C-alpha positions as CSV (number, residue, x, y, z in Angstrom):
1,M,0.0,0.0,0.0
2,S,1.4,3.4,-0.9
3,V,1.5,6.4,1.4
4,L,-0.9,8.2,-1.0
5,A,-3.6,5.6,-0.3
6,L,-3.5,6.2,3.5
7,S,-6.0,8.4,5.3
8,S,-4.9,11.4,7.3
9,A,-5.5,9.4,10.5
10,Q,-3.3,6.6,9.4
11,L,-0.6,9.0,8.3
12,A,-0.6,10.6,11.7
13,T,0.3,7.3,13.3
14,L,3.3,6.6,11.1
15,N,6.8,7.8,11.8
16,P,9.6,8.0,9.1
17,T,10.6,4.4,9.7
18,G,7.0,3.2,9.1
19,G,6.2,2.1,12.6
20,P,3.6,3.5,15.0
21,T,4.3,6.6,17.0
22,A,2.8,7.9,20.3
23,T,-0.9,8.4,19.8
24,S,-1.7,11.2,22.1
25,T,-0.4,14.1,24.0
26,A,-1.2,12.4,27.2
27,E,1.1,9.5,26.2
28,L,3.9,11.8,25.3
29,A,3.5,13.6,28.6
30,K,3.6,10.3,30.5
31,R,6.7,9.2,28.6
32,G,8.4,12.5,29.5
33,Q,7.5,12.0,33.2
34,I,8.8,8.5,33.1
35,H,12.1,9.7,31.5
36,Q,12.5,12.4,34.2
37,A,11.8,10.0,37.0
38,A,14.3,7.5,35.7
39,Q,16.9,10.2,35.3
40,K,16.3,11.5,38.9
41,F,16.6,7.9,40.2
42,E,20.0,7.5,38.5
43,A,21.1,10.9,39.8
44,S,20.1,9.9,43.3
45,F,22.1,6.6,43.0
46,L,25.1,8.4,41.6
47,T,24.9,11.0,44.4
48,S,25.1,8.2,46.9
49,M,28.1,6.7,45.1
50,L,30.0,10.0,44.8
51,T,29.3,10.9,48.4
52,T,30.8,7.6,49.6
53,M,33.8,8.2,47.2
54,F,34.4,11.7,48.6
55,K,34.4,10.6,52.2
56,G,38.0,9.5,51.9
57,V,39.2,12.7,50.2
58,T,40.8,15.3,52.5
59,T,41.8,18.8,51.6
60,S,44.6,20.6,53.3
61,P,44.4,24.2,54.5
62,P,44.1,26.9,53.3
63,F,41.7,25.7,50.6
64,G,39.9,22.9,52.6
65,G,38.8,21.7,55.9
66,G,36.5,23.3,58.4
67,P,32.8,22.6,59.2
68,G,31.5,23.7,55.9
69,E,33.5,21.4,53.8
70,D,31.3,18.4,54.3
71,I,28.2,20.4,53.3
72,W,29.9,21.6,50.1
73,K,31.1,18.2,49.2
74,S,27.5,16.9,49.3
75,F,26.4,19.8,47.0
76,L,29.3,19.0,44.7
77,A,28.4,15.3,44.6
78,E,24.7,16.1,43.9
79,A,25.6,18.5,41.1
80,M,28.0,16.1,39.5
81,A,25.5,13.2,39.7
82,K,22.8,15.3,38.1
83,Q,25.1,16.2,35.2
84,M,26.3,12.6,34.8
85,A,22.7,11.3,34.7
86,K,21.7,14.1,32.2
87,R,24.4,13.0,29.9
88,G,23.6,9.3,29.9
89,G,25.0,8.3,33.3
90,V,26.0,4.7,33.7
91,G,22.9,3.1,32.1
92,I,20.6,2.8,35.1
93,A,18.1,5.4,33.9
94,A,17.6,3.6,30.6
95,S,16.9,0.3,32.3
96,V,14.6,1.9,34.8
97,E,12.8,3.8,32.1
98,R,12.3,0.6,30.0
99,E,10.8,-1.2,33.0
100,M,8.5,1.7,33.9
101,L,7.3,1.9,30.3
102,K,6.5,-1.8,30.4
103,L,4.5,-1.3,33.7
104,Q,2.5,1.4,32.0
105,G,1.8,-0.8,29.0
106,L,3.9,1.4,26.7
107,T,6.5,0.2,24.2
108,E,10.0,1.6,24.1
109,T,10.8,4.1,21.4
110,H,14.2,3.7,19.8
111,K,16.4,6.8,19.5
112,S,18.9,7.0,16.6
């Protein structure tokens, strides 16, 4: 069947690769929320890992030490973890997102 023979409703459900796409704005919003939740989960995990890693790091005066250093180390660990997760992280977010999509009855979309 050629593309010319398809109705406008059928054309709306096709993507350039010929497969179905998201059918509604609500589904797209849900996918976005799932993606963000998975990314936040990975960032939380990475924050925990980095915080543990930084516990053994000491900084000598005049640039380190003092009561505020531990607080700033936690902020640094959190900021680094968020950036790592945003840029692909270690793969946890992709796995979590895939499983969350399955639980919602949605299929995974492939990014090229």
